[in-house]
C-alpha positions as CSV (number, residue, x, y, z in Angstrom):
1,M,-7.2,8.9,-14.4
2,S,-10.0,11.4,-13.7
3,V,-12.3,8.6,-12.6
4,A,-9.7,7.5,-10.0
5,V,-9.3,11.0,-8.7
6,S,-13.1,11.5,-8.5
7,L,-13.9,8.3,-6.8
8,S,-11.0,8.6,-4.4
9,T,-12.0,12.2,-3.5
10,L,-15.5,11.0,-2.7
11,V,-14.2,8.2,-0.5
12,S,-11.8,10.7,1.3
13,L,-14.8,12.8,2.3
14,L,-16.0,10.1,4.7
15,P,-15.6,11.4,8.3
16,I,-13.5,8.5,9.6
17,S,-10.0,9.9,9.2
18,I,-8.3,13.3,9.5
19,N,-8.1,15.0,6.2
20,G,-8.9,11.7,4.4
21,I,-5.4,10.5,5.0
22,G,-5.2,6.8,4.2
23,L,-8.7,6.7,2.6
24,L,-7.7,8.8,-0.4
25,D,-4.4,7.0,-0.7
26,G,-5.8,3.5,-0.5
27,S,-8.8,4.1,-2.7
28,F,-6.7,5.8,-5.3
29,I,-4.3,2.9,-5.4
30,Y,-7.2,0.4,-5.5
31,V,-9.0,2.2,-8.4
32,L,-5.8,2.6,-10.4
33,Q,-4.9,-1.1,-9.9
34,S,-8.4,-2.0,-11.3
35,F,-7.2,-0.1,-14.5
36,H,-4.1,-2.3,-14.6
37,V,-1.7,0.3,-13.2
38,G,1.0,-1.3,-11.0
39,Y,1.0,-0.7,-7.3
40,E,4.4,1.1,-7.3
41,Q,3.3,3.5,-10.0
42,A,-0.1,4.2,-8.3
43,L,1.7,4.8,-5.0
44,L,4.2,7.2,-6.6
45,V,1.4,9.2,-8.2
46,I,-0.5,9.5,-4.9
47,I,2.6,10.5,-3.0
48,L,3.3,13.2,-5.6
49,V,-0.3,14.4,-5.4
50,R,0.0,14.6,-1.6
51,L,3.3,16.5,-1.8
52,L,2.0,19.0,-4.3
53,S,-1.1,19.5,-2.2
54,Y,1.0,20.1,0.9
55,L,3.4,22.5,-1.0
56,Q,0.4,24.5,-2.2
57,S,-1.0,24.7,1.3
58,L,2.4,25.8,2.7
59,L,2.8,28.5,0.1
60,G,-0.6,29.8,0.8
61,G,0.1,29.8,4.5
62,I,3.3,31.7,3.9
63,F,1.6,34.3,1.7
64,Y,-1.2,34.7,4.3
65,F,1.3,35.1,7.2
66,F,3.3,37.8,5.4
67,E,0.2,39.6,4.0
68,K,0.0,43.3,4.9
69,K,-3.1,43.6,6.9
70,S,-4.7,47.0,6.7
71,V,-6.7,48.3,9.7
72,P,-10.0,49.9,8.7
73,A,-10.1,53.7,9.3
74,E,-12.9,53.3,12.0
75,K,-10.8,51.0,14.1
76,H,-7.6,52.9,13.6
77,H,-9.1,56.1,15.1
78,A,-10.7,54.2,18.0
79,M,-7.3,53.1,19.2
């Protein structure tokens, strides 16, 4: 499994798609099929990987948005 993730990640770094969408998915499915994993199972795994990645990004964005931003003392007095 780690070989599939490593190879697919390298392929997704090619600058021919936005965020590696399609490249990562296709290469991951291709590599897993070469290890005799069925298409449906490989597709399910990559969909779950994508969903978890998007969920992590969303949570990070929410935390960043609601983060209390402190103003440095120098800028606070200049206002």
